[in-house]
C-alpha positions as CSV (number, residue, x, y, z in Angstrom):
1,M,35.0,-34.1,-18.4
2,T,33.6,-30.6,-18.1
3,Q,30.7,-30.4,-15.6
4,Q,27.4,-29.7,-17.5
5,K,24.9,-29.9,-14.7
6,T,24.0,-26.3,-13.8
7,I,23.5,-26.9,-10.1
8,L,26.9,-28.6,-9.7
9,R,28.4,-25.7,-11.6
10,A,26.9,-23.2,-9.2
11,L,27.9,-25.2,-6.2
12,A,31.5,-25.2,-7.5
13,G,31.4,-21.4,-7.4
14,E,30.5,-20.6,-10.9
15,T,28.3,-17.5,-11.7
16,L,25.8,-18.5,-14.3
17,D,23.8,-16.2,-16.6
18,V,20.6,-18.0,-15.6
19,P,20.5,-19.5,-12.1
20,P,19.6,-23.2,-11.8
21,I,16.3,-23.8,-10.0
22,W,14.6,-26.4,-7.8
23,M,12.1,-26.0,-5.1
24,M,11.9,-27.3,-1.5
25,R,9.0,-29.9,-1.2
26,Q,8.7,-29.9,-5.0
27,A,7.3,-33.4,-4.7
28,G,4.2,-32.9,-2.7
29,R,0.5,-32.3,-2.1
30,Y,0.1,-29.3,-4.4
31,L,0.4,-31.8,-7.4
32,P,-2.5,-33.9,-8.3
33,E,-0.2,-36.7,-9.5
34,Y,1.4,-36.8,-6.1
35,K,-2.0,-37.2,-4.4
36,A,-2.8,-40.1,-6.7
37,T,0.5,-41.9,-6.0
38,R,0.1,-41.3,-2.2
39,A,-3.4,-42.8,-2.3
40,K,-1.9,-45.8,-4.1
41,A,0.7,-46.2,-1.3
42,G,-1.9,-46.0,1.4
43,D,-0.2,-43.6,3.8
44,F,2.7,-41.2,4.0
45,L,5.2,-43.6,5.6
46,S,4.3,-46.4,3.3
47,L,5.1,-44.0,0.4
48,C,8.5,-43.1,1.9
49,Y,9.4,-46.8,2.3
50,N,8.2,-47.9,-1.2
51,P,11.2,-47.3,-3.5
52,D,9.2,-47.5,-6.7
53,L,6.5,-45.1,-5.5
54,A,9.0,-42.8,-3.7
55,A,11.0,-42.6,-6.9
56,E,7.8,-41.9,-8.9
57,V,6.8,-38.9,-6.8
58,T,10.4,-37.6,-6.9
59,L,10.3,-37.7,-10.7
60,Q,6.8,-36.1,-11.1
61,P,7.9,-32.5,-10.7
62,I,10.9,-33.1,-13.0
63,R,8.6,-34.3,-15.7
64,R,6.1,-31.5,-15.2
65,F,8.4,-28.6,-14.7
66,G,11.9,-29.6,-15.8
67,F,13.6,-28.4,-12.5
68,D,17.4,-28.6,-12.6
69,A,17.4,-30.9,-9.5
70,A,15.3,-33.6,-8.0
71,I,15.3,-34.0,-4.2
72,L,14.8,-37.4,-2.8
73,F,11.3,-38.0,-1.4
74,A,11.7,-39.0,2.2
75,D,11.2,-37.4,5.6
76,I,13.6,-36.1,8.3
77,L,12.0,-38.3,10.9
78,L,13.0,-41.6,9.3
79,V,16.3,-41.3,11.1
80,P,14.7,-41.3,14.6
81,Q,12.6,-44.3,13.5
82,A,15.7,-46.1,12.3
83,L,17.3,-45.3,15.7
84,G,14.4,-47.1,17.4
85,A,11.8,-44.4,18.1
86,D,8.2,-45.1,17.4
87,L,6.9,-42.9,14.5
88,W,3.4,-42.5,13.2
89,F,1.4,-39.8,11.4
90,V,-1.9,-38.3,12.6
91,T,-4.1,-37.2,9.7
92,G,-4.4,-33.5,9.6
93,E,-2.0,-33.0,12.5
94,G,1.4,-34.4,11.4
95,P,4.0,-36.7,12.9
96,R,4.1,-38.2,16.4
97,L,7.1,-39.9,18.0
98,S,7.8,-41.7,21.2
99,T,9.8,-39.2,23.3
100,I,13.4,-39.2,24.5
101,T,13.6,-37.2,27.7
102,T,15.5,-39.3,30.2
103,Q,18.7,-41.4,30.3
104,A,16.5,-44.6,30.3
105,D,14.8,-43.3,27.1
106,F,18.1,-42.6,25.5
107,D,19.4,-46.1,26.4
108,T,16.7,-47.7,24.2
109,L,18.2,-46.1,21.0
110,K,20.3,-48.0,18.6
111,P,23.9,-46.9,17.8
112,G,24.3,-44.4,14.9
113,D,25.7,-47.0,12.5
114,A,22.8,-49.5,13.1
115,I,20.3,-47.6,10.9
116,H,21.0,-49.0,7.5
117,E,18.8,-52.1,7.5
118,H,15.8,-50.0,8.4
119,L,16.7,-47.3,5.8
120,G,17.6,-49.7,3.0
121,P,14.4,-48.8,1.0
122,I,15.6,-45.1,1.0
123,Y,18.9,-46.0,-0.5
124,E,17.1,-48.2,-3.0
125,T,15.0,-45.1,-4.0
126,V,18.2,-43.1,-4.5
127,G,19.6,-45.9,-6.8
128,I,16.4,-45.9,-8.9
129,L,16.5,-42.1,-9.3
130,A,20.2,-42.1,-10.2
131,K,19.3,-44.3,-13.2
132,E,16.0,-42.7,-14.2
133,L,16.6,-39.0,-13.9
134,P,17.4,-37.0,-17.0
135,T,21.1,-36.7,-17.5
136,E,21.0,-32.9,-16.9
137,T,19.2,-33.2,-13.6
138,T,21.1,-33.3,-10.3
139,L,20.0,-35.7,-7.6
140,I,19.9,-34.2,-4.1
141,G,19.8,-36.3,-0.9
142,F,19.0,-34.8,2.5
143,A,18.6,-35.2,6.2
144,G,17.4,-33.1,9.1
145,A,20.1,-31.4,11.1
146,P,20.6,-32.7,14.6
147,W,18.9,-29.8,16.5
148,T,15.8,-30.0,14.4
149,V,15.5,-33.8,14.6
150,A,16.1,-33.6,18.4
151,T,13.3,-31.1,18.8
152,Y,10.9,-33.7,17.4
153,M,12.4,-36.6,19.4
154,I,12.2,-34.7,22.7
155,A,8.7,-33.3,22.2
156,G,7.2,-36.2,20.3
157,Q,5.8,-33.8,17.7
158,G,6.3,-30.4,16.1
159,T,6.0,-27.5,18.5
160,P,5.7,-23.7,17.8
161,D,8.7,-22.7,20.0
162,Q,10.7,-26.0,20.4
163,G,10.0,-25.5,24.1
164,P,10.5,-29.1,25.3
165,A,13.9,-29.3,23.6
166,H,15.0,-26.0,25.2
167,A,13.8,-27.3,28.5
168,L,15.7,-30.6,28.3
169,K,18.8,-28.6,27.2
170,A,18.5,-26.5,30.4
171,E,17.5,-29.3,32.8
172,N,19.4,-32.4,31.7
173,R,22.3,-31.2,29.4
174,A,23.9,-34.7,29.6
175,V,20.9,-36.5,28.0
176,F,20.3,-33.6,25.5
177,E,24.0,-33.7,24.3
178,A,24.0,-37.5,24.2
179,L,20.9,-37.4,21.9
180,M,22.5,-34.7,19.7
181,G,25.6,-36.8,19.4
182,R,23.6,-39.9,18.5
183,I,21.6,-38.0,15.8
184,T,24.8,-36.5,14.4
185,D,26.5,-39.9,14.1
186,A,23.4,-41.4,12.5
187,T,23.1,-38.5,10.0
188,I,26.7,-39.0,8.9
189,H,26.1,-42.6,8.2
190,Y,22.7,-41.9,6.5
191,L,24.0,-39.2,4.2
192,S,27.1,-41.1,3.3
193,A,24.9,-44.1,2.3
194,Q,22.8,-41.8,0.2
195,I,25.9,-40.5,-1.6
196,E,27.1,-44.1,-2.1
197,A,23.7,-45.0,-3.6
198,G,23.9,-42.1,-6.1
199,A,23.1,-38.7,-4.5
200,E,25.2,-36.0,-6.1
201,V,24.5,-33.3,-3.5
202,V,23.3,-33.5,0.1
203,K,21.4,-30.9,2.1
204,L,21.1,-30.4,5.8
205,F,17.8,-28.9,6.9
206,D,18.0,-27.1,10.3
207,S,14.4,-25.9,10.2
208,W,14.4,-24.7,13.8
209,A,17.9,-23.2,14.0
210,G,16.3,-19.8,14.5
211,S,15.0,-20.6,18.0
212,L,18.6,-21.1,19.3
213,Q,20.1,-18.1,20.9
214,D,23.7,-16.9,21.4
215,A,26.2,-19.7,22.1
216,D,23.5,-22.3,21.7
217,F,23.1,-21.4,18.0
218,I,26.8,-22.1,17.5
219,N,27.0,-25.2,19.7
220,Y,23.7,-26.9,18.6
221,S,23.1,-25.7,15.1
222,I,26.4,-24.8,13.5
223,K,28.8,-27.2,15.2
224,P,26.8,-30.4,14.6
225,M,26.3,-29.4,10.9
226,A,30.0,-28.7,10.7
227,R,30.8,-32.1,12.2
228,I,28.6,-33.8,9.7
229,T,30.0,-31.8,6.8
230,A,33.6,-32.5,7.8
231,A,33.0,-36.3,8.1
232,L,31.2,-36.4,4.7
233,K,34.0,-34.3,3.0
234,E,36.6,-36.7,4.4
235,K,34.8,-39.6,2.8
236,H,33.2,-38.0,-0.2
237,P,35.4,-34.9,-1.0
238,D,33.7,-34.2,-4.3
239,T,30.1,-34.2,-3.0
240,P,28.8,-30.6,-2.4
241,I,26.8,-29.9,0.7
242,I,24.0,-27.3,1.2
243,A,23.2,-26.2,4.7
244,F,20.0,-24.5,5.7
245,P,20.1,-22.9,9.2
246,R,16.6,-21.5,8.9
247,G,15.8,-18.4,10.9
248,A,19.5,-17.4,11.3
249,G,18.9,-13.8,10.3
250,A,22.1,-11.8,10.4
251,R,23.8,-14.9,11.7
252,F,23.7,-16.3,8.1
253,E,26.9,-14.2,7.6
254,G,29.9,-16.5,8.1
255,T,28.0,-19.7,7.9
256,H,29.8,-21.0,4.8
257,A,33.1,-21.1,6.7
258,A,31.6,-22.1,10.1
259,I,29.8,-25.1,8.6
260,G,32.2,-25.9,5.8
261,A,29.2,-26.0,3.4
262,D,29.5,-25.3,-0.4
263,C,26.2,-23.5,-0.3
264,I,24.0,-21.7,2.3
265,A,20.2,-21.8,1.7
266,L,18.4,-18.6,2.7
267,D,14.9,-18.2,4.2
268,N,12.7,-15.1,3.8
269,G,14.1,-13.5,7.0
270,V,16.9,-11.8,5.0
271,S,16.6,-10.0,1.7
272,A,18.5,-11.1,-1.4
273,A,20.2,-7.8,-1.6
274,W,21.5,-8.2,2.0
275,A,22.6,-11.8,1.2
276,A,24.5,-10.6,-1.9
277,E,26.6,-8.3,0.3
278,H,27.0,-10.4,3.4
279,V,26.7,-14.1,2.5
280,Q,27.3,-14.7,-1.2
281,P,30.9,-13.4,-1.3
282,A,31.8,-16.6,0.7
283,G,30.2,-18.9,-1.8
284,C,27.0,-20.2,-3.5
285,V,23.7,-19.1,-1.9
286,Q,20.3,-20.7,-2.5
287,G,16.9,-19.0,-2.3
288,N,14.8,-17.2,-1.4
289,L,11.4,-16.4,-2.9
290,A,8.5,-16.5,-0.3
291,S,6.5,-19.6,-0.8
292,S,3.3,-17.6,-0.4
293,H,3.9,-16.4,-4.0
294,M,3.2,-19.9,-5.1
295,V,-0.4,-19.4,-3.8
296,T,-1.0,-15.8,-4.9
297,G,0.9,-15.6,-8.2
298,G,0.5,-12.6,-10.4
299,D,2.7,-9.6,-10.9
300,A,4.1,-9.7,-7.4
301,L,5.5,-13.2,-8.0
302,V,7.2,-12.0,-11.2
303,Q,8.6,-8.8,-9.7
304,E,10.0,-10.5,-6.6
305,T,11.5,-13.4,-8.6
306,R,13.2,-10.9,-10.9
307,A,14.4,-8.9,-7.9
308,I,16.0,-11.9,-6.3
309,V,17.7,-13.1,-9.5
310,D,19.0,-9.6,-10.2
311,A,20.3,-9.1,-6.6
312,L,22.2,-12.4,-6.6
313,S,23.4,-12.3,-10.3
314,K,27.0,-11.3,-9.5
315,G,27.8,-14.6,-7.7
316,P,26.9,-18.3,-7.6
317,H,23.2,-18.7,-7.0
318,I,20.6,-21.5,-7.0
319,F,17.1,-20.2,-7.2
320,N,14.7,-21.7,-4.7
321,L,12.0,-20.8,-2.2
322,G,12.7,-19.5,1.3
323,H,10.7,-22.4,2.7
324,G,8.9,-25.4,1.3
325,I,6.0,-25.1,-1.1
326,T,2.6,-25.4,0.6
327,P,-0.2,-27.8,-0.3
328,D,-2.5,-24.9,-1.4
329,A,0.0,-23.7,-4.0
330,D,-1.1,-23.5,-7.7
331,P,1.1,-25.4,-10.1
332,A,0.6,-22.7,-12.7
333,N,2.4,-20.3,-10.3
334,V,5.3,-22.7,-10.1
335,Q,5.5,-22.6,-13.9
336,L,5.3,-18.8,-13.9
337,M,8.2,-18.6,-11.4
338,I,10.4,-21.0,-13.5
339,D,9.6,-19.1,-16.8
340,T,10.5,-15.8,-15.0
341,V,13.8,-17.1,-13.8
342,R,14.7,-18.6,-17.2
343,Q,13.6,-15.6,-19.3
344,R,16.8,-13.7,-18.9
């Protein structure tokens, strides 16, 4: 059967007249219907682990905007929790985790393949979405990449420079690498289960890749994502993989081959014109409108959207933001972005 889903066509290397579009964090606090559903759930984690409500918030932006893909509503820190870390959210401040900084801490974690009972509700959400999404809409699953997940597990929270993780890497490389290995194993199992439940594409978010320098960038961002990709491709050869080493800058060049990904997602640190020359010749790229345009809107949004679409029009491209949409975004600006992309 000829593939009709536009995102899958782009991921297979096809250049489309109008790029497919979705948006990181498209299910989220900028939508009033999301806020209402989250209030019904009680708190963020309860929403993540309630398959009916998690499916509902995943579907909301599809109903409102008609995006070409839905991304599973979950959180990258569910994997640490499934491995045995304590996880809670502080209102207005974000996630908090019990920390892994010693061998004794590491020894409390479960094996990478012991996560499925805890994450069963997430797979159930995927199954609901696989049945309920419109036939033209692609379902994307995801996980955090090992380095980014490790930064939270080591610090116990988000940090501006990932300093605690860099410190452990320097001071106790054995524990650091053991933790990276455990996260990598768990992520392979997690994403494989998402695919088996119905995810058609999976994405790896390495949100803090940019803080890794020189050989560390290769060893702790690229290689773990490559290991995950290889394992998934062996088991699920027809499932495309998107990788997002955010903050890579000029190092985006060559990442398709280094990771083995079908698509590289771009942030705002590189221009679309640069990416068209240095990244897109190797395969599909995704991005990269600044999320601030979703707040400010107007002519600048329209002009920048057109410039990105034009710059990347000679190769496979999925239109997206360079980072997740923010809670202060205006849904009307999202619609303006979509209309601008599709009016070609």
